N, CA, C and O atoms as CSV, one atom per row, in Angstrom:
chain,resi,resn,atom,element,x,y,z
A,1,MET,N,N,15.926,-48.616,-21.977
A,1,MET,CA,C,17.257,-49.106,-22.011
A,1,MET,C,C,17.200,-51.003,-21.433
A,1,MET,O,O,17.136,-52.092,-22.004
A,2,VAL,N,N,17.249,-50.656,-20.432
A,2,VAL,CA,C,17.552,-52.055,-19.506
A,2,VAL,C,C,16.054,-52.930,-19.974
A,2,VAL,O,O,16.093,-54.133,-20.228
A,3,GLY,N,N,14.514,-51.962,-20.050
A,3,GLY,CA,C,13.655,-52.760,-20.421
A,3,GLY,C,C,13.899,-53.852,-21.499
A,3,GLY,O,O,13.712,-55.068,-21.548
A,4,GLU,N,N,14.526,-52.660,-22.566
A,4,GLU,CA,C,14.404,-53.911,-24.120
A,4,GLU,C,C,15.013,-54.662,-24.238
A,4,GLU,O,O,14.822,-55.484,-25.134
A,5,LEU,N,N,16.193,-54.752,-23.266
A,5,LEU,CA,C,17.524,-55.901,-22.952
A,5,LEU,C,C,16.987,-56.641,-22.120
A,5,LEU,O,O,17.502,-57.758,-22.070
A,6,ASN,N,N,15.962,-56.428,-21.287
A,6,ASN,CA,C,15.405,-57.787,-20.391
A,6,ASN,C,C,14.963,-58.149,-21.452
A,6,ASN,O,O,15.702,-58.945,-22.032
A,7,SER,N,N,13.950,-57.868,-22.017
A,7,SER,CA,C,13.082,-58.845,-22.941
A,7,SER,C,C,13.581,-59.667,-23.501
A,7,SER,O,O,13.143,-60.810,-23.372
A,8,PHE,N,N,14.897,-59.356,-24.496
A,8,PHE,CA,C,15.668,-59.497,-25.487
A,8,PHE,C,C,15.964,-61.257,-24.858
A,8,PHE,O,O,15.578,-62.398,-25.114
A,9,LEU,N,N,16.940,-60.520,-23.858
A,9,LEU,CA,C,18.057,-61.939,-22.781
A,9,LEU,C,C,17.053,-62.282,-22.524
A,9,LEU,O,O,16.859,-63.053,-23.464
A,10,SER,N,N,15.880,-62.334,-21.734
A,10,SER,CA,C,14.948,-63.117,-21.359
A,10,SER,C,C,14.356,-64.068,-22.225
A,10,SER,O,O,14.165,-65.186,-21.746
A,11,GLY,N,N,13.912,-63.790,-23.798
A,11,GLY,CA,C,13.738,-64.872,-24.305
A,11,GLY,C,C,14.591,-65.616,-25.356
A,11,GLY,O,O,14.113,-66.494,-26.075
A,12,TRP,N,N,16.301,-65.088,-25.425
A,12,TRP,CA,C,17.082,-65.857,-25.649
A,12,TRP,C,C,17.845,-66.829,-24.448
A,12,TRP,O,O,18.637,-67.747,-24.662
A,13,VAL,N,N,17.469,-66.449,-23.431
A,13,VAL,CA,C,17.534,-67.706,-21.905
A,13,VAL,C,C,16.663,-68.802,-22.679
A,13,VAL,O,O,16.987,-69.802,-23.320
A,14,THR,N,N,15.200,-68.115,-22.309
A,14,THR,CA,C,13.928,-69.328,-22.929
A,14,THR,C,C,14.720,-69.977,-24.400
A,14,THR,O,O,14.830,-71.118,-24.848
A,15,TYR,N,N,14.931,-69.367,-24.609
A,15,TYR,CA,C,15.119,-70.295,-26.150
A,15,TYR,C,C,15.906,-71.208,-25.765
A,15,TYR,O,O,15.460,-72.337,-25.969
A,16,PHE,N,N,17.358,-71.140,-25.069
A,16,PHE,CA,C,18.309,-72.216,-24.871
A,16,PHE,C,C,17.965,-72.789,-23.815
A,16,PHE,O,O,18.594,-73.845,-23.742
A,17,ARG,N,N,17.144,-72.623,-22.759
A,17,ARG,CA,C,16.889,-73.408,-21.543
A,17,ARG,C,C,16.964,-75.031,-21.581
A,17,ARG,O,O,17.349,-75.630,-20.577
A,18,ARG,N,N,16.611,-75.688,-22.688
A,18,ARG,CA,C,17.121,-77.259,-22.906
A,18,ARG,C,C,18.597,-76.874,-22.534
A,18,ARG,O,O,18.742,-77.130,-21.339
A,19,ALA,N,N,19.431,-76.506,-22.922
A,19,ALA,CA,C,21.224,-76.884,-23.217
A,19,ALA,C,C,21.464,-76.528,-21.969
A,19,ALA,O,O,21.037,-75.613,-21.265
A,20,ALA,N,N,22.440,-77.650,-21.749
A,20,ALA,CA,C,23.936,-76.939,-21.149
A,20,ALA,C,C,24.701,-75.992,-20.831
A,20,ALA,O,O,25.924,-76.084,-20.941
A,21,MET,N,N,23.983,-74.748,-20.308
A,21,MET,CA,C,25.215,-73.567,-20.581
A,21,MET,C,C,25.350,-72.883,-19.650
A,21,MET,O,O,25.673,-71.738,-19.966
A,22,ARG,N,N,25.235,-73.080,-18.442
A,22,ARG,CA,C,25.011,-72.398,-17.422
A,22,ARG,C,C,26.490,-71.105,-16.792
A,22,ARG,O,O,26.546,-70.056,-16.151
A,23,SER,N,N,27.621,-72.220,-17.611
A,23,SER,CA,C,29.117,-71.572,-17.434
A,23,SER,C,C,28.709,-70.418,-18.481
A,23,SER,O,O,28.738,-69.250,-18.093
A,24,HIS,N,N,28.365,-70.694,-19.676
A,24,HIS,CA,C,28.493,-69.607,-21.072
A,24,HIS,C,C,27.637,-68.269,-20.806
A,24,HIS,O,O,27.909,-67.169,-21.286
A,25,LEU,N,N,26.293,-68.631,-19.749
A,25,LEU,CA,C,25.270,-67.750,-19.228
A,25,LEU,C,C,26.034,-66.851,-18.380
A,25,LEU,O,O,25.769,-65.701,-18.732
A,26,VAL,N,N,27.155,-66.868,-17.082
A,26,VAL,CA,C,27.886,-66.352,-16.567
A,26,VAL,C,C,28.431,-65.777,-17.232
A,26,VAL,O,O,28.227,-64.617,-16.874
A,27,GLU,N,N,29.217,-65.774,-18.255
A,27,GLU,CA,C,30.164,-64.844,-19.206
A,27,GLU,C,C,29.385,-63.876,-19.977
A,27,GLU,O,O,29.635,-62.671,-20.004
A,28,ARG,N,N,28.309,-64.526,-20.684
A,28,ARG,CA,C,27.415,-63.408,-20.943
A,28,ARG,C,C,26.837,-62.284,-20.110
A,28,ARG,O,O,26.609,-61.151,-20.534
A,29,ASP,N,N,26.638,-62.696,-18.946
A,29,ASP,CA,C,26.055,-61.695,-17.969
A,29,ASP,C,C,27.356,-60.846,-18.053
A,29,ASP,O,O,27.281,-59.806,-18.707
A,30,ASP,N,N,28.610,-61.185,-17.432
A,30,ASP,CA,C,29.489,-60.145,-17.632
A,30,ASP,C,C,29.642,-59.178,-18.549
A,30,ASP,O,O,29.708,-57.952,-18.461
A,31,TRP,N,N,29.691,-60.033,-19.562
A,31,TRP,CA,C,29.604,-59.203,-20.912
A,31,TRP,C,C,28.586,-57.857,-21.131
A,31,TRP,O,O,28.810,-56.778,-21.680
A,32,VAL,N,N,27.364,-58.395,-20.459
A,32,VAL,CA,C,25.849,-57.494,-20.774
A,32,VAL,C,C,26.409,-56.221,-19.952
A,32,VAL,O,O,26.229,-55.047,-20.279
A,33,ARG,N,N,27.141,-56.690,-18.793
A,33,ARG,CA,C,27.431,-55.539,-17.470
A,33,ARG,C,C,28.655,-54.598,-18.138
A,33,ARG,O,O,28.645,-53.382,-17.944
A,34,ARG,N,N,29.474,-55.094,-18.759
A,34,ARG,CA,C,30.512,-54.617,-19.250
A,34,ARG,C,C,30.088,-53.467,-19.931
A,34,ARG,O,O,30.191,-52.293,-19.577
A,35,GLU,N,N,29.496,-54.040,-21.162
A,35,GLU,CA,C,28.623,-53.038,-21.813
A,35,GLU,C,C,27.824,-52.249,-21.507
A,35,GLU,O,O,27.883,-51.179,-22.114
A,36,LEU,N,N,27.077,-52.365,-20.779
A,36,LEU,CA,C,26.492,-51.547,-20.506
A,36,LEU,C,C,27.270,-50.383,-19.524
A,36,LEU,O,O,26.946,-49.214,-19.733
A,37,ARG,N,N,28.255,-50.648,-18.492
A,37,ARG,CA,C,29.119,-50.266,-18.189
A,37,ARG,C,C,29.736,-49.111,-19.226
A,37,ARG,O,O,29.696,-48.000,-18.698
A,38,CYS,N,N,30.194,-49.104,-20.323
A,38,CYS,CA,C,30.702,-48.538,-21.261
A,38,CYS,C,C,29.521,-47.753,-21.832
A,38,CYS,O,O,29.871,-46.786,-22.508
A,39,VAL,N,N,28.249,-47.938,-21.722
A,39,VAL,CA,C,27.553,-47.124,-22.552
A,39,VAL,C,C,27.422,-46.254,-21.474
A,39,VAL,O,O,27.279,-45.097,-21.870
A,40,ARG,N,N,27.415,-46.373,-20.209
A,40,ARG,CA,C,27.076,-45.199,-19.052
A,40,ARG,C,C,28.189,-44.357,-18.990
A,40,ARG,O,O,27.845,-43.358,-18.359
A,41,LEU,N,N,29.416,-44.272,-19.355
A,41,LEU,CA,C,30.522,-43.866,-19.487
A,41,LEU,C,C,30.806,-43.083,-20.571
A,41,LEU,O,O,31.562,-42.115,-20.489
A,42,LYS,N,N,30.317,-43.388,-21.479
A,42,LYS,CA,C,30.416,-43.177,-23.474
A,42,LYS,C,C,29.766,-41.108,-22.732
A,42,LYS,O,O,30.448,-40.111,-22.970
A,43,PRO,N,N,28.658,-41.062,-22.061
A,43,PRO,CA,C,28.517,-39.149,-22.260
A,43,PRO,C,C,28.797,-38.400,-21.345
A,43,PRO,O,O,28.252,-37.394,-20.890
A,44,CYS,N,N,30.549,-39.486,-20.854
A,44,CYS,CA,C,31.343,-38.596,-19.517
A,44,CYS,C,C,32.086,-38.273,-20.653
A,44,CYS,O,O,33.190,-38.774,-20.441
A,45,LYS,N,N,32.107,-37.595,-21.980
A,45,LYS,CA,C,32.954,-37.357,-23.006
A,45,LYS,C,C,34.483,-37.165,-22.507
A,45,LYS,O,O,35.435,-37.854,-22.873
A,46,ARG,N,N,34.521,-36.006,-21.529
A,46,ARG,CA,C,35.496,-35.461,-20.832
A,46,ARG,C,C,36.289,-36.349,-19.450
A,46,ARG,O,O,35.722,-37.279,-18.877
A,47,VAL,N,N,37.518,-35.907,-19.119
A,47,VAL,CA,C,37.932,-36.398,-17.945
A,47,VAL,C,C,37.232,-36.140,-16.513
A,47,VAL,O,O,37.052,-36.991,-15.642
A,48,LYS,N,N,36.856,-34.688,-16.462
A,48,LYS,CA,C,36.758,-34.331,-15.213
A,48,LYS,C,C,34.859,-34.906,-14.880
A,48,LYS,O,O,34.468,-35.057,-13.723
A,49,PRO,N,N,34.110,-35.099,-15.856
A,49,PRO,CA,C,32.961,-35.901,-15.783
A,49,PRO,C,C,33.107,-37.313,-15.519
A,49,PRO,O,O,32.305,-37.968,-14.852
A,50,MET,N,N,33.779,-37.602,-15.867
A,50,MET,CA,C,33.796,-39.261,-15.805
A,50,MET,C,C,34.807,-39.217,-14.398
A,50,MET,O,O,34.872,-40.366,-13.961
A,51,VAL,N,N,35.268,-38.671,-13.914
A,51,VAL,CA,C,35.909,-38.317,-12.260
A,51,VAL,C,C,34.564,-38.229,-11.702
A,51,VAL,O,O,33.988,-39.232,-11.279
A,52,ASP,N,N,34.148,-37.302,-11.689
A,52,ASP,CA,C,32.800,-37.206,-11.087
A,52,ASP,C,C,31.468,-38.449,-10.975
A,52,ASP,O,O,30.616,-38.691,-10.120
A,53,ALA,N,N,31.820,-39.048,-12.313
A,53,ALA,CA,C,30.972,-40.137,-12.184
A,53,ALA,C,C,31.160,-41.555,-10.884
A,53,ALA,O,O,30.391,-42.234,-10.204
A,54,PHE,N,N,32.554,-41.449,-11.073
A,54,PHE,CA,C,33.264,-42.449,-10.758
A,54,PHE,C,C,32.976,-42.150,-8.869
A,54,PHE,O,O,32.321,-42.935,-8.183
A,55,VAL,N,N,33.530,-41.063,-8.403
A,55,VAL,CA,C,33.377,-40.823,-7.475
A,55,VAL,C,C,32.108,-40.646,-6.731
A,55,VAL,O,O,32.003,-40.844,-5.521
A,56,ARG,N,N,30.874,-40.155,-7.736
A,56,ARG,CA,C,29.434,-40.453,-6.842
A,56,ARG,C,C,29.006,-41.813,-6.524
A,56,ARG,O,O,28.271,-42.214,-5.622
A,57,GLN,N,N,29.874,-42.699,-7.840
A,57,GLN,CA,C,28.976,-44.168,-7.571
A,57,GLN,C,C,29.733,-44.912,-6.464
A,57,GLN,O,O,29.633,-46.138,-6.507
A,58,GLY,N,N,30.737,-44.191,-5.127
A,58,GLY,CA,C,31.559,-44.256,-4.420
A,58,GLY,C,C,32.966,-45.214,-4.661
A,58,GLY,O,O,33.296,-45.969,-3.746
A,59,VAL,N,N,33.780,-45.162,-5.911
A,59,VAL,CA,C,35.010,-44.655,-6.075
A,59,VAL,C,C,36.322,-43.343,-5.114
A,59,VAL,O,O,35.992,-42.197,-4.810
A,60,SER,N,N,37.345,-43.788,-4.906
A,60,SER,CA,C,38.359,-43.546,-4.564
A,60,SER,C,C,38.814,-41.803,-5.017
A,60,SER,O,O,40.030,-41.942,-4.882
A,61,LEU,N,N,38.707,-40.871,-5.287
A,61,LEU,CA,C,39.310,-39.684,-5.836
A,61,LEU,C,C,40.446,-40.175,-6.693
A,61,LEU,O,O,40.336,-40.015,-7.909
A,62,ARG,N,N,41.594,-40.790,-6.179
A,62,ARG,CA,C,42.837,-41.422,-6.860
A,62,ARG,C,C,42.816,-41.576,-8.003
A,62,ARG,O,O,43.280,-41.043,-9.011
A,63,GLN,N,N,41.541,-43.287,-7.446
A,63,GLN,CA,C,41.023,-44.318,-8.717
A,63,GLN,C,C,40.503,-43.885,-9.530
A,63,GLN,O,O,40.546,-44.446,-10.625
A,64,ALA,N,N,39.862,-42.827,-9.372
A,64,ALA,CA,C,38.901,-42.242,-10.554
A,64,ALA,C,C,39.783,-41.739,-11.584
A,64,ALA,O,O,39.850,-42.058,-12.771
A,65,TRP,N,N,40.670,-40.617,-10.695
A,65,TRP,CA,C,41.355,-39.927,-11.760
A,65,TRP,C,C,42.611,-40.590,-12.350
A,65,TRP,O,O,43.244,-39.986,-13.216
A,66,CYS,N,N,42.947,-41.631,-11.982
A,66,CYS,CA,C,44.121,-42.813,-12.705
A,66,CYS,C,C,42.984,-43.129,-13.641
A,66,CYS,O,O,42.851,-42.454,-14.662
A,67,THR,N,N,42.232,-44.021,-13.384
A,67,THR,CA,C,41.188,-44.398,-14.403
A,67,THR,C,C,41.026,-43.603,-15.504
A,67,THR,O,O,41.232,-43.943,-16.669
A,68,ALA,N,N,40.624,-42.452,-15.081
A,68,ALA,CA,C,39.813,-41.156,-15.943
A,68,ALA,C,C,40.563,-40.888,-17.083
A,68,ALA,O,O,40.093,-40.757,-18.214
A,69,LEU,N,N,42.234,-40.774,-16.638
A,69,LEU,CA,C,43.284,-39.972,-17.564
A,69,LEU,C,C,43.737,-41.401,-17.965
A,69,LEU,O,O,44.966,-41.443,-17.929
A,70,SER,N,N,43.380,-42.178,-18.207
A,70,SER,CA,C,44.385,-43.546,-18.841
A,70,SER,C,C,43.580,-43.404,-20.266
A,70,SER,O,O,42.386,-43.198,-20.483
A,71,GLY,N,N,45.009,-43.648,-21.404
A,71,GLY,CA,C,44.284,-43.272,-22.768
A,71,GLY,C,C,43.996,-44.665,-23.143
A,71,GLY,O,O,44.727,-45.255,-23.939
A,72,LYS,N,N,43.142,-45.123,-22.701
A,72,LYS,CA,C,42.559,-46.151,-22.994
A,72,LYS,C,C,41.274,-46.103,-23.687
A,72,LYS,O,O,40.873,-44.972,-23.415
A,73,GLY,N,N,40.480,-46.605,-24.348
A,73,GLY,CA,C,39.504,-46.512,-24.981
A,73,GLY,C,C,38.215,-47.166,-23.846
A,73,GLY,O,O,38.448,-47.937,-22.916
A,74,TRP,N,N,36.996,-46.675,-24.189
A,74,TRP,CA,C,35.760,-46.915,-23.394
A,74,TRP,C,C,35.416,-48.216,-23.147
A,74,TRP,O,O,34.597,-48.362,-22.240
A,75,TRP,N,N,35.805,-49.190,-23.690
A,75,TRP,CA,C,35.785,-50.475,-23.615
A,75,TRP,C,C,36.223,-51.180,-22.220
A,75,TRP,O,O,35.753,-51.945,-21.379
A,76,ARG,N,N,37.767,-50.238,-22.570
A,76,ARG,CA,C,38.812,-50.587,-21.440
A,76,ARG,C,C,38.552,-50.249,-20.134
A,76,ARG,O,O,38.674,-50.866,-19.076
A,77,LYS,N,N,38.196,-49.224,-20.397
A,77,LYS,CA,C,37.791,-48.615,-19.035
A,77,LYS,C,C,36.591,-49.135,-18.362
A,77,LYS,O,O,36.273,-48.893,-17.198
A,78,SER,N,N,36.189,-49.600,-18.892
A,78,SER,CA,C,34.744,-50.119,-18.235
A,78,SER,C,C,34.833,-51.874,-18.081
A,78,SER,O,O,33.996,-52.756,-17.882
A,79,GLY,N,N,35.639,-51.856,-18.194
A,79,GLY,CA,C,36.504,-53.080,-17.446
A,79,GLY,C,C,37.769,-52.693,-16.645
A,79,GLY,O,O,38.519,-53.588,-16.255
A,80,ALA,N,N,37.947,-51.818,-16.470
A,80,ALA,CA,C,38.820,-51.102,-15.403
A,80,ALA,C,C,38.765,-51.815,-14.030
A,80,ALA,O,O,37.694,-52.387,-13.827
A,81,PRO,N,N,39.740,-51.910,-12.987
A,81,PRO,CA,C,39.391,-52.396,-11.734
A,81,PRO,C,C,38.151,-51.628,-10.991
A,81,PRO,O,O,37.467,-52.127,-10.098
A,82,VAL,N,N,38.006,-50.389,-11.507
A,82,VAL,CA,C,37.479,-49.220,-10.843
A,82,VAL,C,C,35.410,-49.203,-10.963
A,82,VAL,O,O,34.425,-48.960,-10.266
A,83,ALA,N,N,35.863,-49.735,-12.630
A,83,ALA,CA,C,34.297,-49.307,-12.941
A,83,ALA,C,C,33.426,-50.274,-12.558
A,83,ALA,O,O,32.214,-50.101,-12.434
A,84,ASN,N,N,34.326,-51.835,-12.264
A,84,ASN,CA,C,33.562,-52.760,-11.616
A,84,ASN,C,C,32.611,-52.697,-10.202
A,84,ASN,O,O,31.561,-53.305,-9.993
A,85,PRO,N,N,33.270,-51.839,-9.383
A,85,PRO,CA,C,33.075,-51.611,-8.087
A,85,PRO,C,C,31.820,-50.335,-8.093
A,85,PRO,O,O,30.851,-50.135,-7.361
A,86,ALA,N,N,32.261,-49.760,-9.050
A,86,ALA,CA,C,31.341,-48.727,-9.025
A,86,ALA,C,C,29.932,-48.918,-9.749
A,86,ALA,O,O,28.844,-48.344,-9.765
A,87,MET,N,N,30.605,-50.168,-10.412
A,87,MET,CA,C,28.705,-50.249,-10.650
A,87,MET,C,C,28.596,-51.790,-10.981
A,87,MET,O,O,28.651,-52.369,-12.066
A,88,PRO,N,N,28.399,-52.334,-9.513
A,88,PRO,CA,C,28.582,-54.171,-9.375
A,88,PRO,C,C,27.132,-54.584,-10.077
A,88,PRO,O,O,26.505,-54.161,-11.048
A,89,SER,N,N,26.961,-55.437,-9.268
A,89,SER,CA,C,25.845,-56.479,-10.154
A,89,SER,C,C,24.835,-56.257,-9.523
A,89,SER,O,O,23.834,-56.514,-10.193
A,90,SER,N,N,24.585,-55.825,-8.345
A,90,SER,CA,C,23.798,-55.289,-7.692
A,90,SER,C,C,23.131,-54.281,-7.808
A,90,SER,O,O,21.945,-54.154,-7.507
A,91,TRP,N,N,24.050,-53.261,-8.380
A,91,TRP,CA,C,23.572,-51.861,-8.787
A,91,TRP,C,C,22.757,-52.160,-10.434
A,91,TRP,O,O,21.607,-51.868,-10.763
A,92,TRP,N,N,23.243,-52.464,-10.798
A,92,TRP,CA,C,22.357,-53.411,-12.099
A,92,TRP,C,C,20.733,-53.922,-11.960
A,92,TRP,O,O,19.759,-53.695,-12.677
A,93,LYS,N,N,20.894,-54.721,-10.696
A,93,LYS,CA,C,19.751,-55.625,-10.537
A,93,LYS,C,C,19.017,-54.549,-9.698
A,93,LYS,O,O,17.808,-54.742,-9.824
A,94,ARG,N,N,19.232,-53.659,-9.018
A,94,ARG,CA,C,18.386,-52.346,-8.681
A,94,ARG,C,C,17.769,-51.596,-9.774
A,94,ARG,O,O,16.664,-51.057,-9.704
A,95,LEU,N,N,18.604,-51.594,-10.865
A,95,LEU,CA,C,17.983,-50.518,-12.196
A,95,LEU,C,C,16.718,-51.607,-12.345
A,95,LEU,O,O,15.602,-51.089,-12.342
A,96,GLY,N,N,16.775,-52.952,-12.464
A,96,GLY,CA,C,16.174,-53.517,-13.114
A,96,GLY,C,C,16.548,-55.123,-13.921
A,96,GLY,O,O,16.057,-56.245,-14.046
A,97,LEU,N,N,17.617,-54.421,-14.286
A,97,LEU,CA,C,18.512,-55.937,-15.542
A,97,LEU,C,C,18.110,-56.877,-15.027
A,97,LEU,O,O,18.063,-56.673,-13.814
A,98,ALA,N,N,17.722,-58.007,-15.332
A,98,ALA,CA,C,17.719,-59.201,-15.207
A,98,ALA,C,C,19.206,-60.364,-15.206
A,98,ALA,O,O,20.217,-60.336,-15.908
A,99,CYS,N,N,18.891,-61.082,-14.378
A,99,CYS,CA,C,20.784,-61.703,-14.369
A,99,CYS,C,C,20.046,-63.131,-15.133
A,99,CYS,O,O,19.050,-63.807,-14.877
A,100,LEU,N,N,21.107,-63.170,-16.187
A,100,LEU,CA,C,20.252,-64.518,-16.947
A,100,LEU,C,C,21.083,-65.826,-16.517
A,100,LEU,O,O,21.030,-66.838,-17.216
A,101,VAL,N,N,21.644,-65.785,-15.660
A,101,VAL,CA,C,21.682,-66.991,-14.850
A,101,VAL,C,C,20.530,-67.466,-13.852
A,101,VAL,O,O,20.035,-68.585,-13.716
A,102,ASP,N,N,20.331,-66.577,-13.368
A,102,ASP,CA,C,18.989,-66.347,-12.111
A,102,ASP,C,C,17.830,-66.810,-13.400
A,102,ASP,O,O,17.099,-67.763,-13.130
A,103,ARG,N,N,17.729,-66.384,-14.279
A,103,ARG,CA,C,16.415,-66.578,-15.170
A,103,ARG,C,C,16.744,-68.561,-15.687
A,103,ARG,O,O,15.881,-69.436,-15.753
A,104,TYR,N,N,17.836,-68.669,-15.887
A,104,TYR,CA,C,18.299,-70.027,-16.369
A,104,TYR,C,C,17.971,-71.263,-15.413
A,104,TYR,O,O,17.413,-72.332,-15.663
A,105,GLU,N,N,18.354,-70.898,-14.576
A,105,GLU,CA,C,18.362,-71.604,-13.176
A,105,GLU,C,C,16.694,-71.937,-12.705
A,105,GLU,O,O,16.282,-73.033,-12.327
A,106,ALA,N,N,15.869,-70.652,-12.848
A,106,ALA,CA,C,14.313,-70.957,-12.484
A,106,ALA,C,C,13.757,-71.844,-13.535
A,106,ALA,O,O,13.095,-72.809,-13.150
A,107,LEU,N,N,13.987,-71.596,-15.243
A,107,LEU,CA,C,13.264,-72.428,-15.843
A,107,LEU,C,C,13.833,-73.867,-16.183
A,107,LEU,O,O,13.503,-74.592,-17.122
A,108,GLN,N,N,15.069,-74.176,-14.869
A,108,GLN,CA,C,15.571,-75.465,-14.977
A,108,GLN,C,C,15.015,-75.897,-13.933
A,108,GLN,O,O,15.155,-77.088,-13.656
A,109,ALA,N,N,14.352,-75.161,-13.207
A,109,ALA,CA,C,13.914,-75.886,-11.573
A,109,ALA,C,C,12.717,-76.220,-11.749
A,109,ALA,O,O,12.415,-76.963,-10.815
A,110,ARG,N,N,11.411,-76.009,-12.799
A,110,ARG,CA,C,10.219,-76.120,-13.847
A,110,ARG,C,C,10.642,-77.681,-13.980
A,110,ARG,O,O,10.023,-78.426,-14.740
């Protein structure tokens, strides 16, 4: 999934490389990562698997339970203060997700 997304996002940034849109790309980068966090949380349909997933990512047990027990939807949980440290930008980079801003700046340097 990350490979397909990378090819799409890379092409999109290349298309808009002439525009002054660094700030927009920062927002899009955040949105893409939040969407991917949402996709990662959806298979944990119940509370206990979600808590286990958060704890495996280094979140404290108390924070994991508070987030998992909240009645919020997947999108709200993926933007919770617990979800971002559990799956930070560096984690996505290790999985191979391309950073839009880095790609844009590389194209601007040419």
